[in-house]
KOLRO-752173 format. One record per residue (C-alpha): residue in one letter; x, y, z. Coordinates in nm, 3 decimals, always signed. Each point is the difference from the previous one (the first is absolute). Example, Ala and Ser with C-alpha at 12.3 -4.5 7.8 and 13.67 -1.06 7.14 Angstrom:
// KOLRO-752173
pt rest a; east +1.230; north -0.450; up +0.780 $
pt rest s; east +0.137; north +0.344; up -0.066 $
// end
This chain:
// KOLRO-752173
pt rest m; east +2.798; north -0.555; up +2.481 $
pt rest d; east +0.096; north -0.269; up +0.175 $
pt rest e; east -0.331; north -0.180; up +0.199 $
pt rest a; east +0.173; north -0.255; up +0.231 $
pt rest e; east +0.240; north +0.297; up +0.053 $
pt rest a; east -0.208; north +0.286; up +0.072 $
pt rest r; east -0.327; north -0.194; up +0.177 $
pt rest s; east +0.338; north -0.130; up +0.276 $
pt rest i; east +0.097; north +0.412; up +0.021 $
pt rest l; east -0.379; north +0.036; up +0.053 $
pt rest t; east -0.056; north -0.251; up +0.229 $
pt rest d; east +0.370; north +0.100; up +0.169 $
pt rest a; east -0.151; north +0.364; up +0.068 $
pt rest l; east -0.257; north -0.106; up +0.069 $
pt rest d; east +0.115; north -0.197; up +0.318 $
pt rest r; east +0.186; north +0.247; up +0.094 $
pt rest l; east -0.259; north +0.263; up +0.031 $
pt rest r; east -0.248; north -0.250; up +0.225 $
pt rest t; east +0.309; north +0.013; up +0.295 $
pt rest v; east -0.119; north +0.411; up +0.032 $
pt rest a; east -0.239; north +0.110; up +0.226 $
pt rest f; east -0.326; north +0.136; up -0.052 $
pt rest e; east +0.075; north +0.365; up -0.014 $
pt rest d; east +0.290; north +0.006; up -0.143 $
pt rest l; east -0.144; north -0.210; up -0.324 $
pt rest v; east -0.279; north +0.281; up +0.053 $
pt rest a; east +0.218; north +0.318; up +0.035 $
pt rest r; east +0.213; north -0.064; up -0.255 $
pt rest y; east -0.171; north -0.208; up -0.238 $
pt rest l; east -0.379; north +0.098; up +0.002 $
pt rest d; east -0.124; north +0.263; up -0.359 $
pt rest d; east +0.467; north +0.060; up -0.045 $
pt rest v; east +0.116; north -0.232; up -0.280 $
pt rest d; east +0.300; north -0.166; up +0.052 $
pt rest t; east +0.203; north -0.047; up -0.306 $
pt rest t; east +0.409; north -0.188; up +0.013 $
pt rest v; east +0.225; north -0.201; up -0.216 $
pt rest v; east +0.085; north -0.292; up +0.076 $
pt rest t; east +0.211; north -0.235; up -0.255 $
pt rest g; east -0.052; north -0.389; up +0.038 $
pt rest p; east +0.253; north -0.292; up +0.022 $
pt rest s; east -0.020; north +0.037; up -0.338 $
pt rest g; east +0.065; north +0.355; up -0.115 $
pt rest t; east -0.305; north +0.119; up -0.085 $
pt rest v; east -0.147; north +0.308; up +0.158 $
pt rest y; east -0.343; north -0.031; up +0.125 $
pt rest q; east -0.208; north +0.336; up +0.092 $
pt rest l; east -0.158; north -0.073; up +0.381 $
pt rest e; east -0.233; north +0.210; up +0.074 $
pt rest i; east -0.202; north -0.050; up +0.297 $
pt rest e; east -0.312; north +0.197; up +0.241 $
pt rest a; east -0.345; north -0.078; up +0.135 $
pt rest f; east -0.273; north +0.168; up +0.125 $
pt rest w; east -0.292; north -0.076; up +0.246 $
pt rest d; east -0.176; north -0.371; up -0.081 $
pt rest d; east -0.291; north +0.188; up +0.008 $
pt rest p; east +0.005; north +0.346; up -0.111 $
pt rest r; east -0.312; north +0.010; up +0.279 $
pt rest r; east +0.241; north -0.059; up +0.258 $
pt rest p; east +0.219; north +0.184; up -0.009 $
pt rest g; east +0.282; north -0.141; up +0.347 $
pt rest e; east -0.116; north -0.259; up -0.019 $
pt rest n; east +0.121; north -0.367; up -0.250 $
pt rest l; east +0.285; north +0.114; up -0.224 $
pt rest r; east +0.101; north -0.174; up -0.297 $
pt rest v; east +0.357; north +0.093; up -0.105 $
pt rest m; east +0.007; north -0.120; up -0.428 $
pt rest v; east +0.398; north -0.056; up -0.141 $
pt rest a; east +0.051; north -0.036; up -0.398 $
pt rest i; east +0.253; north -0.011; up -0.252 $
pt rest d; east +0.066; north -0.017; up -0.374 $
pt rest g; east +0.335; north +0.021; up -0.147 $
pt rest g; east -0.086; north +0.308; up -0.195 $
pt rest r; east -0.069; north -0.079; up -0.336 $
pt rest g; east -0.295; north -0.181; up -0.207 $
pt rest w; east -0.331; north -0.112; up +0.139 $
pt rest r; east +0.125; north -0.110; up +0.343 $
pt rest s; east +0.048; north +0.429; up +0.074 $
pt rest i; east -0.337; north +0.062; up -0.070 $
pt rest s; east -0.111; north -0.314; up +0.142 $
pt rest p; east +0.227; north -0.106; up +0.269 $
pt rest l; east +0.014; north -0.256; up +0.243 $
pt rest t; east -0.112; north +0.036; up +0.369 $
pt rest s; east -0.105; north -0.122; up +0.323 $
pt rest s; east -0.115; north +0.145; up +0.340 $
pt rest f; east -0.114; north -0.041; up +0.384 $
pt rest i; east -0.202; north +0.131; up +0.206 $
pt rest i; east +0.041; north +0.112; up +0.296 $
pt rest t; east -0.170; north +0.132; up +0.329 $
pt rest p; east +0.066; north +0.267; up +0.282 $
pt rest a; east +0.094; north -0.283; up +0.245 $
pt rest g; east +0.270; north -0.170; up -0.265 $
pt rest a; east -0.225; north -0.332; up -0.045 $
pt rest f; east -0.026; north -0.085; up -0.414 $
pt rest v; east -0.316; north -0.022; up -0.108 $
pt rest g; east -0.113; north -0.303; up -0.241 $
pt rest e; east +0.312; north -0.243; up +0.103 $
// end
């Protein structure tokens, strides 16, 4: 797996998700892992997983954490994928940024 290429794909996925409304993120990804296969510019095939969960499980309906993970499907990265996330409020603001 080309880590730089994988990180670029991961960043692109997060950037696209940041444009999605809070309500749509909840409806599509809350407690449901969305898995897709992405082919990088080098031809390497990656598995991309998107999921969302309440940042504080004691406060459902408040801040939502959206996490994206990517791996090359084999080797140690399949066990420990690259991940990144953001937290969004119901008003659409990003927490900690």
